[in-house]
C-alpha positions as a Markdown table, in Angstrom:
| # | Residue | x | y | z |
|---|---|---|---|---|
| 1 | Met | -13.3 | 16.5 | 3.9 |
| 2 | Ser | -9.8 | 16.2 | 3.5 |
| 3 | Ser | -9.0 | 18.6 | 1.0 |
| 4 | Glu | -9.9 | 21.3 | 2.9 |
| 5 | Ser | -6.7 | 20.7 | 4.9 |
| 6 | Leu | -4.6 | 20.6 | 1.5 |
| 7 | His | -1.8 | 23.5 | 2.3 |
| 8 | Ala | -1.3 | 23.9 | -1.8 |
| 9 | Pro | -3.7 | 24.1 | -5.0 |
| 10 | Arg | -5.2 | 20.3 | -5.3 |
| 11 | Asp | -4.5 | 21.3 | -9.3 |
| 12 | Arg | -0.6 | 21.4 | -8.5 |
| 13 | Leu | -0.1 | 18.3 | -6.3 |
| 14 | Ser | 0.4 | 14.9 | -7.8 |
| 15 | Arg | -1.9 | 11.7 | -7.7 |
| 16 | Glu | 1.1 | 10.2 | -4.9 |
| 17 | Thr | 0.6 | 13.4 | -2.9 |
| 18 | Ile | -3.3 | 13.6 | -2.7 |
| 19 | Asp | -3.1 | 9.7 | -2.1 |
| 20 | Ala | -0.7 | 10.3 | 0.8 |
| 21 | His | -2.4 | 13.3 | 2.1 |
| 22 | Gln | -6.1 | 10.9 | 2.4 |
| 23 | Ala | -4.1 | 8.2 | 3.9 |
| 24 | Ile | -2.6 | 10.5 | 6.7 |
| 25 | Val | -6.1 | 12.4 | 7.5 |
| 26 | Ser | -7.7 | 9.3 | 7.9 |
| 27 | Leu | -5.1 | 7.6 | 9.7 |
| 28 | Met | -5.1 | 11.1 | 12.5 |
| 29 | Glu | -9.2 | 10.3 | 12.4 |
| 30 | Glu | -8.5 | 6.8 | 13.3 |
| 31 | Leu | -6.2 | 7.8 | 16.2 |
| 32 | Asp | -8.2 | 10.0 | 17.3 |
| 33 | Ala | -11.2 | 7.3 | 17.3 |
| 34 | Val | -9.1 | 5.0 | 19.0 |
| 35 | Asp | -8.9 | 7.9 | 22.1 |
| 36 | Trp | -12.4 | 8.8 | 22.0 |
| 37 | Tyr | -13.3 | 5.4 | 22.5 |
| 38 | Arg | -10.7 | 4.5 | 25.2 |
| 39 | Gln | -11.7 | 7.8 | 27.1 |
| 40 | Arg | -15.4 | 6.6 | 27.1 |
| 41 | Ala | -14.6 | 3.3 | 28.0 |
| 42 | Asp | -12.6 | 4.1 | 31.3 |
| 43 | Asp | -15.5 | 6.8 | 31.9 |
| 44 | Cys | -18.0 | 4.3 | 31.6 |
| 45 | Asp | -20.0 | 2.1 | 34.5 |
| 46 | Asp | -22.1 | -0.6 | 32.1 |
| 47 | Pro | -20.0 | -3.5 | 31.7 |
| 48 | Ala | -21.5 | -4.1 | 28.6 |
| 49 | Leu | -21.3 | -0.7 | 27.0 |
| 50 | Lys | -18.1 | -0.7 | 28.2 |
| 51 | Glu | -17.1 | -3.9 | 26.0 |
| 52 | Ile | -18.4 | -2.8 | 23.4 |
| 53 | Leu | -16.6 | 0.9 | 23.2 |
| 54 | Leu | -13.2 | -1.4 | 23.8 |
| 55 | His | -14.5 | -3.5 | 20.8 |
| 56 | Asn | -15.0 | -0.6 | 18.5 |
| 57 | Met | -11.7 | 1.0 | 19.6 |
| 58 | Arg | -9.7 | -1.8 | 18.8 |
| 59 | Glu | -11.2 | -1.7 | 15.4 |
| 60 | Glu | -10.3 | 1.4 | 15.0 |
| 61 | Val | -6.5 | 0.7 | 15.9 |
| 62 | Glu | -6.8 | -2.0 | 12.9 |
| 63 | His | -7.7 | 0.6 | 10.5 |
| 64 | Ala | -4.9 | 2.9 | 11.8 |
| 65 | Ala | -2.7 | -0.6 | 11.4 |
| 66 | Met | -4.1 | -0.4 | 7.8 |
| 67 | Leu | -3.4 | 2.9 | 7.2 |
| 68 | Leu | 0.2 | 2.9 | 8.2 |
| 69 | Glu | 1.2 | -0.4 | 6.1 |
| 70 | Trp | -0.1 | 1.5 | 3.0 |
| 71 | Leu | 2.0 | 4.3 | 4.0 |
| 72 | Arg | 4.4 | 2.5 | 4.4 |
| 73 | Arg | 4.1 | 0.5 | 1.0 |
| 74 | His | 3.7 | 3.9 | -1.0 |
| 75 | Ser | 6.7 | 5.7 | 0.8 |
| 76 | Pro | 10.4 | 5.4 | 0.5 |
| 77 | Val | 10.9 | 7.4 | 3.7 |
| 78 | Phe | 7.9 | 5.3 | 5.7 |
| 79 | Asp | 9.1 | 2.2 | 4.9 |
| 80 | Arg | 12.4 | 2.9 | 5.5 |
| 81 | Glu | 12.0 | 4.6 | 9.2 |
| 82 | Leu | 8.8 | 2.2 | 10.0 |
| 83 | Arg | 11.7 | -0.6 | 9.4 |
| 84 | Ala | 14.3 | 0.8 | 11.9 |
| 85 | Arg | 11.7 | 1.7 | 14.7 |
| 86 | Leu | 9.1 | -0.8 | 14.8 |
| 87 | Phe | 9.3 | -3.8 | 16.5 |
| 88 | Thr | 12.7 | -3.2 | 17.7 |
| 89 | Glu | 14.3 | -3.3 | 21.4 |
| 90 | Gly | 16.2 | -1.1 | 23.4 |
| 91 | Ala | 15.9 | 3.1 | 23.3 |
| 92 | Ile | 13.4 | 4.3 | 21.1 |
| 93 | Val | 15.4 | 7.8 | 20.5 |
| 94 | Val | 18.3 | 7.1 | 19.7 |
| 95 | Asp | 21.5 | 9.4 | 17.9 |
| 96 | Glu | 20.8 | 9.2 | 14.1 |
| 97 | Asp | 24.4 | 8.4 | 13.7 |
| 98 | Glu | 24.0 | 5.5 | 16.0 |
| 99 | Ala | 21.0 | 4.0 | 15.2 |
| 100 | Pro | 21.4 | 0.4 | 13.3 |
| 101 | Ala | 20.7 | 0.5 | 9.5 |
| 102 | Pro | 16.9 | -0.8 | 8.8 |
| 103 | Ala | 16.4 | -4.5 | 7.8 |
| 104 | Pro | 16.3 | -4.3 | 3.9 |
| 105 | Ala | 12.5 | -4.9 | 2.5 |
| 106 | Pro | 11.9 | -8.1 | 1.6 |
| 107 | Ser | 11.7 | -8.6 | -2.3 |
| 108 | Arg | 8.2 | -8.8 | -3.6 |
| 109 | Pro | 6.7 | -7.7 | -6.8 |
| 110 | Ala | 5.0 | -4.3 | -7.4 |
| 111 | Ala | 1.3 | -4.3 | -6.3 |
| 112 | Pro | -0.7 | -3.3 | -8.7 |
| 113 | Arg | -2.2 | -0.1 | -9.0 |
| 114 | Gly | -5.7 | 0.3 | -8.8 |
| 115 | Phe | -8.4 | -2.4 | -8.5 |
| 116 | Thr | -7.9 | -5.4 | -10.4 |
| 117 | Ile | -10.0 | -8.8 | -11.0 |
| 118 | Gly | -7.1 | -10.8 | -12.9 |
| 119 | Ser | -6.7 | -11.6 | -16.3 |
| 120 | Met | -8.9 | -10.9 | -19.1 |
| 121 | Lys | -7.2 | -13.5 | -21.4 |
| 122 | Glu | -8.5 | -17.1 | -21.0 |
| 123 | Ala | -6.2 | -19.7 | -19.8 |
| 124 | Pro | -4.6 | -22.4 | -22.5 |
């Protein structure tokens, strides 16, 4: 359970910190699963089983990508770093003074928090 790895008392943490913690722990678990499925597929002699294991691995990659996107949308630090480093060419590691500025975030309405089902008002 993710709450077991909190480093501060839960009641002293903000909802945003707890949400981010849950996403980060889930991301770690998804990446672990990617690694496990890949190793099992490499070690597997049965072609049908290997195909299933690789399919499962790709699904875990999808889950990890969704969690990264959630973190990007909810953390200005993740947003800045992911925009500066993902889908770029050239060296991955560069001196921070030489790194190009990240692309500006596209303007979009803020994502609603929580579950919504649309307007409760009748259309005119």
